[in-house]
Backbone as JSON Lines, residues from 0, in Angstrom:
{"i":0,"aa":"M","n":[-0.87,-0.1,-21.83],"ca":[0.52,0.21,-22.07],"c":[1.08,0.94,-20.84]}
{"i":1,"aa":"L","n":[2.24,0.55,-20.43],"ca":[2.89,1.17,-19.28],"c":[3.68,2.39,-19.7]}
{"i":2,"aa":"E","n":[3.63,3.4,-18.88],"ca":[4.44,4.6,-19.1],"c":[5.45,4.72,-17.98]}
{"i":3,"aa":"H","n":[6.67,5.01,-18.32],"ca":[7.7,5.23,-17.31],"c":[7.69,6.7,-16.92]}
{"i":4,"aa":"F","n":[7.83,6.96,-15.64],"ca":[7.91,8.33,-15.18],"c":[8.8,8.39,-13.95]}
{"i":5,"aa":"K","n":[9.36,9.54,-13.71],"ca":[10.22,9.74,-12.55],"c":[9.37,10.12,-11.34]}
{"i":6,"aa":"S","n":[9.62,9.48,-10.23],"ca":[8.96,9.83,-8.98],"c":[9.95,10.59,-8.11]}
{"i":7,"aa":"S","n":[9.44,11.59,-7.43],"ca":[10.31,12.33,-6.53],"c":[10.52,11.51,-5.26]}
{"i":8,"aa":"E","n":[11.56,11.83,-4.53],"ca":[11.83,11.14,-3.27],"c":[10.66,11.28,-2.31]}
{"i":9,"aa":"S","n":[10.04,12.46,-2.28],"ca":[8.92,12.67,-1.36],"c":[7.71,11.82,-1.76]}
{"i":10,"aa":"Q","n":[7.47,11.64,-3.06],"ca":[6.37,10.79,-3.51],"c":[6.63,9.33,-3.1]}
{"i":11,"aa":"I","n":[7.84,8.88,-3.31],"ca":[8.2,7.51,-2.94],"c":[8.04,7.31,-1.45]}
{"i":12,"aa":"E","n":[8.46,8.26,-0.65],"ca":[8.34,8.17,0.8],"c":[6.86,8.09,1.22]}
{"i":13,"aa":"K","n":[6.0,8.89,0.58],"ca":[4.57,8.86,0.89],"c":[3.97,7.5,0.56]}
{"i":14,"aa":"Y","n":[4.32,6.95,-0.61],"ca":[3.82,5.62,-0.99],"c":[4.31,4.55,-0.01]}
{"i":15,"aa":"H","n":[5.56,4.67,0.39],"ca":[6.14,3.7,1.32],"c":[5.43,3.75,2.67]}
{"i":16,"aa":"K","n":[5.22,4.95,3.21],"ca":[4.52,5.1,4.49],"c":[3.1,4.57,4.4]}
{"i":17,"aa":"S","n":[2.43,4.84,3.28],"ca":[1.07,4.35,3.08],"c":[1.04,2.82,3.03]}
{"i":18,"aa":"A","n":[2.0,2.22,2.34],"ca":[2.07,0.76,2.24],"c":[2.32,0.14,3.6]}
{"i":19,"aa":"L","n":[3.21,0.73,4.38],"ca":[3.48,0.21,5.72],"c":[2.24,0.31,6.6]}
{"i":20,"aa":"R","n":[1.49,1.41,6.48],"ca":[0.26,1.58,7.24],"c":[-0.75,0.51,6.86]}
{"i":21,"aa":"D","n":[-0.93,0.28,5.56],"ca":[-1.88,-0.73,5.09],"c":[-1.49,-2.12,5.56]}
{"i":22,"aa":"L","n":[-0.21,-2.45,5.51],"ca":[0.25,-3.76,5.96],"c":[0.04,-3.95,7.45]}
{"i":23,"aa":"K","n":[0.2,-2.88,8.23],"ca":[-0.04,-2.97,9.67],"c":[-1.51,-3.22,9.96]}
{"i":24,"aa":"I","n":[-2.39,-2.51,9.24],"ca":[-3.82,-2.72,9.41],"c":[-4.17,-4.18,9.08]}
{"i":25,"aa":"A","n":[-3.63,-4.68,7.97],"ca":[-3.9,-6.06,7.56],"c":[-3.39,-7.05,8.59]}
{"i":26,"aa":"A","n":[-2.21,-6.81,9.11],"ca":[-1.62,-7.73,10.09],"c":[-2.38,-7.72,11.41]}
{"i":27,"aa":"D","n":[-2.9,-6.57,11.79],"ca":[-3.6,-6.44,13.08],"c":[-5.05,-6.89,13.03]}
{"i":28,"aa":"S","n":[-5.6,-7.09,11.84],"ca":[-7.01,-7.44,11.7],"c":[-7.24,-8.94,11.87]}
{"i":29,"aa":"N","n":[-8.34,-9.27,12.51],"ca":[-8.75,-10.66,12.64],"c":[-9.79,-11.03,11.59]}
{"i":30,"aa":"I","n":[-10.09,-10.11,10.69],"ca":[-11.08,-10.34,9.65],"c":[-10.35,-10.61,8.34]}
{"i":31,"aa":"P","n":[-10.45,-11.81,7.79],"ca":[-9.7,-12.16,6.58],"c":[-9.94,-11.2,5.41]}
{"i":32,"aa":"E","n":[-11.17,-10.74,5.21],"ca":[-11.44,-9.84,4.09],"c":[-10.7,-8.52,4.23]}
{"i":33,"aa":"V","n":[-10.57,-8.03,5.46],"ca":[-9.83,-6.79,5.69],"c":[-8.36,-7.01,5.34]}
{"i":34,"aa":"S","n":[-7.8,-8.1,5.81],"ca":[-6.39,-8.4,5.5],"c":[-6.18,-8.5,4.0]}
{"i":35,"aa":"F","n":[-7.07,-9.21,3.32],"ca":[-6.94,-9.36,1.88],"c":[-7.0,-8.01,1.17]}
{"i":36,"aa":"R","n":[-7.99,-7.21,1.5],"ca":[-8.16,-5.91,0.82],"c":[-6.97,-4.99,1.05]}
{"i":37,"aa":"F","n":[-6.48,-4.93,2.28],"ca":[-5.37,-4.02,2.55],"c":[-4.06,-4.51,1.97]}
{"i":38,"aa":"C","n":[-3.95,-5.8,1.68],"ca":[-2.72,-6.32,1.08],"c":[-2.74,-6.32,-0.45]}
{"i":39,"aa":"Y","n":[-3.92,-6.53,-1.03],"ca":[-3.96,-6.77,-2.47],"c":[-4.67,-5.71,-3.3]}
{"i":40,"aa":"D","n":[-5.53,-4.9,-2.72],"ca":[-6.2,-3.86,-3.52],"c":[-5.22,-2.75,-3.85]}
{"i":41,"aa":"P","n":[-5.18,-2.33,-5.1],"ca":[-4.21,-1.31,-5.51],"c":[-4.54,0.11,-5.04]}
{"i":42,"aa":"C","n":[-5.75,0.33,-4.63],"ca":[-6.15,1.71,-4.26],"c":[-5.88,2.01,-2.81]}
């Protein structure tokens, strides 16, 4: 079951920066498994 909760602006900014970092790592990698993990793993 999903729960709705309010995120603060600072939390959203941290998640956004983390996502951008992960996408950059995935884009820069020549190893398909690294790209897959950084794009699709939720952790």
